[in-house]
C-alpha positions as CSV (number, residue, x, y, z in Angstrom):
1,M,-26.1,-157.7,-146.0
2,K,-24.8,-154.1,-145.4
3,T,-21.0,-153.8,-145.9
4,L,-19.4,-151.5,-143.4
5,L,-16.6,-149.1,-144.7
6,L,-13.8,-148.4,-142.2
7,E,-11.4,-145.7,-143.2
8,I,-8.0,-146.2,-141.5
9,N,-4.9,-144.0,-142.3
10,Q,-1.9,-146.3,-142.1
11,K,0.2,-143.4,-140.7
12,Y,-2.2,-142.8,-137.8
13,I,-3.9,-146.2,-137.2
14,D,-7.2,-146.1,-135.5
15,H,-6.9,-149.2,-133.2
16,Q,-10.6,-149.0,-132.3
17,K,-11.5,-149.7,-135.9
18,I,-8.8,-152.4,-136.1
19,Q,-10.4,-154.1,-133.1
20,Y,-13.8,-153.9,-134.7
21,A,-12.6,-155.5,-137.9
22,A,-10.6,-158.1,-136.0
23,N,-13.8,-159.1,-134.0
24,I,-15.6,-159.6,-137.3
25,I,-12.9,-162.0,-138.5
26,C,-12.8,-163.8,-135.2
27,R,-16.6,-164.4,-135.4
28,G,-16.2,-166.0,-138.8
29,G,-16.9,-162.9,-140.9
30,L,-15.2,-161.4,-143.9
31,V,-13.1,-158.2,-144.0
32,A,-11.4,-156.7,-147.0
33,F,-8.1,-155.0,-146.0
34,P,-5.1,-153.4,-147.8
35,T,-1.7,-155.0,-148.2
36,E,1.3,-153.5,-150.0
37,T,0.3,-155.5,-153.1
38,V,-3.5,-155.5,-153.5
39,Y,-6.5,-155.5,-151.2
40,G,-7.1,-158.9,-149.7
41,L,-10.4,-160.5,-148.5
42,G,-9.7,-161.8,-145.0
43,A,-11.2,-164.8,-143.2
44,D,-10.1,-166.9,-140.2
45,A,-7.9,-169.5,-141.9
46,L,-8.7,-172.1,-139.1
47,N,-12.5,-171.7,-139.5
48,A,-13.7,-174.0,-142.3
49,K,-17.2,-172.3,-142.4
50,A,-15.6,-168.8,-142.8
51,I,-13.4,-170.1,-145.6
52,S,-16.4,-171.6,-147.4
53,R,-18.1,-168.2,-147.1
54,L,-15.0,-166.5,-148.5
55,F,-15.1,-168.7,-151.6
56,E,-18.8,-168.1,-152.0
57,A,-18.5,-164.3,-151.7
58,K,-15.7,-164.2,-154.3
59,K,-17.4,-166.8,-156.5
60,R,-13.9,-168.5,-156.4
61,P,-13.4,-172.1,-157.5
62,F,-12.9,-174.3,-154.5
63,D,-9.8,-175.8,-155.9
64,N,-7.9,-172.5,-156.0
65,P,-6.1,-172.1,-152.6
66,P,-5.9,-168.7,-150.9
67,I,-2.7,-167.3,-149.4
68,I,-2.4,-167.3,-145.7
69,H,-1.3,-164.1,-144.1
70,L,0.6,-164.0,-140.8
71,A,1.8,-161.2,-138.5
72,D,5.4,-162.6,-138.3
73,A,7.6,-165.5,-139.3
74,K,7.3,-167.2,-135.9
75,A,3.6,-167.9,-136.6
76,V,4.6,-170.2,-139.5
77,Y,5.9,-173.1,-137.5
78,P,2.6,-174.5,-136.1
79,L,1.1,-174.5,-139.6
80,V,3.8,-176.4,-141.4
81,M,5.6,-179.7,-141.3
82,H,9.1,-178.4,-141.9
83,V,10.9,-175.2,-142.8
84,P,13.9,-176.0,-145.0
85,K,17.1,-173.9,-144.7
86,K,16.5,-172.2,-148.1
87,T,13.1,-171.2,-147.0
88,R,14.4,-169.7,-143.8
89,Q,16.9,-167.7,-145.9
90,L,14.1,-166.2,-147.9
91,M,11.9,-165.5,-144.8
92,E,14.8,-163.7,-143.2
93,Q,15.6,-161.7,-146.3
94,F,12.2,-160.8,-147.7
95,W,9.6,-161.0,-144.9
96,P,7.7,-158.9,-144.2
97,G,7.1,-158.1,-147.8
98,P,5.5,-159.2,-151.1
99,L,6.8,-162.8,-151.1
100,T,4.6,-165.9,-150.6
101,L,6.3,-169.3,-149.8
102,I,4.9,-172.8,-150.2
103,F,5.2,-175.3,-147.4
104,K,4.0,-178.8,-146.6
105,H,1.2,-178.0,-144.1
106,S,0.5,-179.5,-140.7
107,K,-2.8,-181.1,-139.6
108,T,-3.7,-177.7,-138.0
109,I,-5.1,-176.4,-141.3
110,P,-8.7,-177.3,-142.5
111,N,-8.8,-179.0,-145.9
112,E,-11.0,-176.1,-147.1
113,T,-8.3,-173.6,-146.5
114,V,-5.7,-175.4,-148.6
115,A,-8.1,-176.7,-151.3
116,N,-7.3,-180.3,-150.2
117,L,-3.7,-179.9,-151.2
118,D,-0.8,-181.1,-149.0
119,T,0.8,-177.7,-149.3
120,I,0.0,-174.2,-147.9
121,A,0.9,-170.8,-149.3
122,I,2.0,-168.2,-146.6
123,R,3.3,-164.7,-146.5
124,V,3.9,-161.9,-144.0
125,P,2.7,-158.5,-145.4
126,K,4.4,-155.3,-144.4
127,H,1.5,-152.9,-144.8
128,K,1.0,-151.3,-141.4
129,V,-2.8,-151.7,-141.5
130,A,-2.5,-155.4,-142.5
131,Q,0.1,-155.8,-139.7
132,A,-2.2,-154.2,-137.1
133,L,-5.2,-156.4,-138.1
134,L,-3.1,-159.6,-138.1
135,K,-1.7,-158.8,-134.7
136,Q,-5.1,-158.0,-133.3
137,V,-6.7,-161.2,-134.7
138,N,-3.8,-163.2,-133.5
139,R,-4.7,-166.1,-135.9
140,P,-3.7,-166.9,-139.5
141,I,-5.9,-165.0,-142.0
142,A,-6.7,-166.5,-145.4
143,A,-6.7,-163.5,-147.8
144,P,-7.1,-163.9,-151.6
145,S,-7.5,-160.7,-153.5
146,A,-10.8,-158.9,-152.6
147,N,-12.5,-159.1,-156.0
148,L,-14.9,-161.3,-157.8
149,S,-12.9,-164.3,-159.1
150,G,-11.3,-163.7,-162.5
151,K,-11.6,-159.9,-162.4
152,P,-8.6,-157.4,-162.1
153,S,-7.4,-157.4,-158.6
154,P,-8.4,-154.4,-156.4
155,T,-5.8,-151.7,-155.7
156,I,-8.2,-149.2,-154.0
157,A,-11.2,-149.8,-151.8
158,Q,-13.6,-148.6,-154.5
159,H,-12.7,-151.7,-156.5
160,V,-13.7,-153.9,-153.6
161,I,-16.9,-152.0,-153.2
162,D,-17.7,-152.4,-156.9
163,D,-17.2,-156.2,-156.7
164,L,-18.2,-157.3,-153.2
165,N,-20.5,-154.6,-151.6
166,G,-23.3,-156.4,-149.9
167,S,-21.5,-159.8,-149.9
168,I,-18.9,-159.2,-147.1
169,D,-19.0,-157.7,-143.6
170,A,-16.5,-154.8,-143.9
171,I,-13.9,-153.1,-146.0
172,I,-10.9,-151.2,-144.6
173,D,-10.1,-148.3,-146.8
174,S,-6.5,-147.1,-146.5
175,G,-6.0,-145.6,-149.9
176,A,-4.2,-147.0,-152.9
177,T,-1.8,-150.0,-152.5
178,D,1.9,-149.4,-153.0
179,I,2.9,-152.2,-155.5
180,G,-0.3,-152.9,-157.4
181,V,0.4,-156.5,-158.4
182,E,0.2,-159.6,-156.1
183,S,3.1,-161.2,-154.2
184,T,5.6,-163.4,-155.8
185,V,5.0,-167.1,-155.0
186,V,8.0,-169.5,-154.5
187,D,7.8,-173.3,-153.9
188,L,10.7,-174.7,-152.0
189,S,9.0,-177.9,-151.2
190,V,10.2,-179.2,-154.6
191,E,13.6,-179.7,-156.2
192,P,14.7,-177.5,-157.8
193,P,12.8,-174.6,-156.2
194,L,10.2,-173.1,-158.4
195,L,8.9,-169.5,-158.8
196,L,5.2,-170.2,-159.5
197,R,3.9,-166.7,-159.8
198,P,6.0,-163.5,-160.5
199,G,5.0,-160.5,-158.3
200,G,6.2,-157.8,-156.1
201,T,9.5,-159.4,-155.2
202,P,11.6,-159.7,-158.5
203,Y,13.0,-163.0,-159.6
204,E,16.4,-161.4,-159.9
205,A,16.5,-160.5,-156.2
206,L,15.4,-164.1,-155.2
207,K,18.1,-165.6,-157.4
208,K,20.8,-163.8,-155.4
209,V,19.7,-165.8,-152.4
210,I,18.6,-169.1,-154.0
211,D,20.8,-169.6,-157.0
212,D,19.0,-172.8,-158.2
213,L,15.6,-171.1,-158.3
214,E,13.8,-171.8,-161.6
215,L,10.8,-170.3,-163.3
216,H,7.7,-172.6,-163.5
217,P,6.8,-173.0,-167.3
218,F,3.6,-171.1,-166.5
219,V,5.3,-167.9,-165.7
220,Q,6.4,-167.0,-169.2
221,T,4.0,-169.1,-171.2
222,E,2.3,-167.5,-174.2
223,T,-0.4,-170.2,-174.4
224,E,-2.7,-171.7,-171.8
225,L,-1.1,-174.6,-169.9
226,I,-3.2,-177.4,-168.4
227,F,-2.1,-178.9,-165.2
228,E,-4.0,-181.1,-162.8
229,K,-2.8,-179.3,-159.6
230,F,-1.6,-175.9,-158.8
231,S,-0.2,-174.8,-155.4
232,S,-0.5,-171.1,-156.2
233,P,-3.4,-168.7,-157.0
234,G,-3.3,-167.1,-160.4
235,M,-2.2,-170.3,-162.2
236,K,-5.2,-172.6,-162.9
237,H,-8.1,-170.3,-163.5
238,K,-8.8,-167.2,-165.6
239,H,-7.5,-164.1,-163.7
240,Y,-7.2,-160.4,-163.9
241,A,-9.6,-160.0,-166.8
242,P,-12.1,-157.2,-167.5
243,K,-15.4,-157.7,-169.3
244,A,-13.9,-156.4,-172.6
245,E,-11.8,-158.6,-174.8
246,V,-8.1,-158.0,-174.1
247,I,-5.5,-158.3,-176.9
248,L,-1.8,-158.1,-176.0
249,V,0.6,-157.0,-178.7
250,E,4.2,-158.0,-178.2
251,G,7.4,-156.9,-180.0
252,S,9.6,-153.8,-180.4
253,I,8.0,-150.5,-179.3
254,Q,7.8,-149.2,-182.9
255,A,6.3,-152.5,-184.2
256,V,3.8,-152.7,-181.4
257,Q,2.7,-149.1,-181.9
258,A,2.1,-149.7,-185.6
259,K,0.3,-153.0,-185.1
260,I,-2.0,-151.6,-182.4
261,S,-2.9,-148.6,-184.6
262,T,-3.8,-150.9,-187.4
263,I,-5.9,-153.2,-185.2
264,A,-7.6,-150.3,-183.6
265,Q,-8.6,-148.9,-187.0
266,S,-10.0,-152.2,-188.0
267,F,-12.2,-152.5,-184.9
268,K,-13.4,-148.9,-185.3
269,Q,-14.4,-149.6,-188.9
270,N,-16.5,-152.5,-187.6
271,G,-18.3,-150.1,-185.3
272,Q,-16.6,-151.4,-182.1
273,R,-15.4,-149.2,-179.2
274,V,-11.6,-149.5,-178.6
275,G,-9.5,-148.9,-175.5
276,I,-5.7,-148.8,-175.6
277,L,-3.3,-149.4,-172.7
278,A,-0.3,-147.4,-173.8
279,T,2.8,-145.9,-172.2
280,D,4.0,-142.4,-171.8
281,E,6.3,-142.9,-174.8
282,T,3.5,-143.9,-177.2
283,Q,0.1,-142.6,-176.0
284,L,0.0,-139.5,-178.2
285,A,0.3,-141.7,-181.4
286,Y,-3.0,-143.5,-180.8
287,H,-6.5,-142.6,-181.8
288,A,-9.2,-144.7,-180.0
289,D,-12.3,-144.2,-177.8
290,V,-10.1,-144.5,-174.6
291,V,-6.3,-144.2,-174.4
292,K,-4.6,-144.6,-171.0
293,S,-0.9,-144.5,-170.3
294,L,0.2,-146.9,-167.6
295,G,3.4,-144.7,-167.1
296,S,6.8,-144.6,-168.6
297,R,8.5,-147.8,-169.9
298,F,11.4,-146.8,-167.7
299,N,9.2,-146.8,-164.5
300,L,7.9,-150.3,-164.0
301,D,6.8,-149.5,-160.5
302,A,4.3,-147.0,-161.9
303,I,3.1,-149.4,-164.5
304,A,2.5,-152.1,-161.9
305,Q,0.6,-149.6,-159.7
306,N,-1.7,-148.5,-162.5
307,L,-2.3,-151.8,-164.3
308,F,-5.4,-153.3,-162.6
309,G,-7.0,-149.9,-161.9
310,F,-6.7,-148.8,-165.6
311,L,-8.0,-152.2,-166.8
312,R,-11.1,-151.5,-164.7
313,E,-11.3,-147.8,-165.7
314,I,-11.2,-148.6,-169.4
315,D,-13.7,-151.4,-169.0
316,A,-16.1,-148.9,-167.3
317,K,-16.1,-146.9,-170.6
318,N,-18.0,-149.8,-172.2
319,V,-15.3,-150.6,-174.8
320,D,-15.5,-153.8,-176.8
321,V,-11.8,-154.5,-176.9
322,I,-8.7,-153.4,-175.0
323,L,-5.4,-153.4,-176.9
324,A,-2.4,-153.5,-174.6
325,E,1.3,-152.9,-175.3
326,S,4.0,-155.3,-174.1
327,I,6.8,-154.1,-171.9
328,S,10.2,-155.4,-170.8
329,S,10.1,-158.7,-168.7
330,E,12.9,-157.7,-166.5
331,G,12.4,-157.0,-162.8
332,L,8.7,-156.2,-162.0
333,G,8.0,-156.4,-165.7
334,L,7.9,-160.2,-165.5
335,A,4.9,-159.9,-163.2
336,I,3.2,-157.2,-165.3
337,M,3.6,-159.3,-168.5
338,N,2.3,-162.4,-166.7
339,R,-0.8,-160.5,-165.7
340,L,-1.4,-159.0,-169.1
341,R,-1.1,-162.5,-170.8
342,K,-3.6,-163.9,-168.3
343,A,-5.9,-161.0,-168.7
344,S,-5.9,-161.5,-172.5
345,G,-6.6,-165.2,-172.1
346,Y,-3.3,-165.6,-174.1
347,H,-4.7,-163.7,-177.0
348,I,-1.3,-162.5,-178.1
349,I,-0.3,-160.9,-181.4
350,K,3.3,-160.7,-182.3
351,A,4.3,-157.4,-184.0
352,E,7.3,-157.5,-186.4
């Protein structure tokens, strides 16, 4: 299969190209498109064959449900059994935006789309190209991240090309995504409400609206947790991981810097290539084959934007191991640390 690349500037949207991409999805095809978080791989959520093809293209486990993307909140109601008051509050406050909400789904949804669960994950993205595509398709679009399952999520079109070229019908290239980590996932179909995956909408902002919102144990775990059923992507299976081994070093900035330097030297003495994910405040202190700064520790937005791209970039240098610094877990830092822990397979070293 030849994958078509469609360049669309979100400031000057080419509606002819949007129509072309929409036609592909309506015919059961697969189109990667940008959102404000990461690039998603879109398929008609009501077409079971298209969903099966989506899972196959990504090599995604069939028990890992994709998030459904809608053009606006009104489109939720035919897809779900009930919209609780707390859920409506979050929809009004945070949609469109990087927030996914869990509902009990109606019979409209094929079992393939929801991985045979009784719940469905839905969001309304605010990226202008995503909005244009959703409005043109006029159907719910299932859109997990547009990467091979388990790899770092794509934040530019080239990442999608690297993973899926030849396996999908088209890729819409609108440049780098704004946020760089996926949407926050909240389940209000349970009591108390649970944040299942931290992401682009900070926990602190959600707590101001839903004061009894709690963090699922998975969110901050430092070891792999085994559950039979997950309602959110990013929980059950290995995610965000490059080919190289990732080791996350956690602790105070001084202790982390000293520990990473020691570990890097040990790997180098064994003839292994070492990459380091540092920050602006520490990068000059390190000596390794590849050192990348994610940004300043005081700019979590920049770190989130750079995280997946730099994991891929360092991996492309054929390193054997990537040593990553921990950062603050406040605000967007909660999502960043969650992704780093998952990318490391919970290989975490405490620096003291």
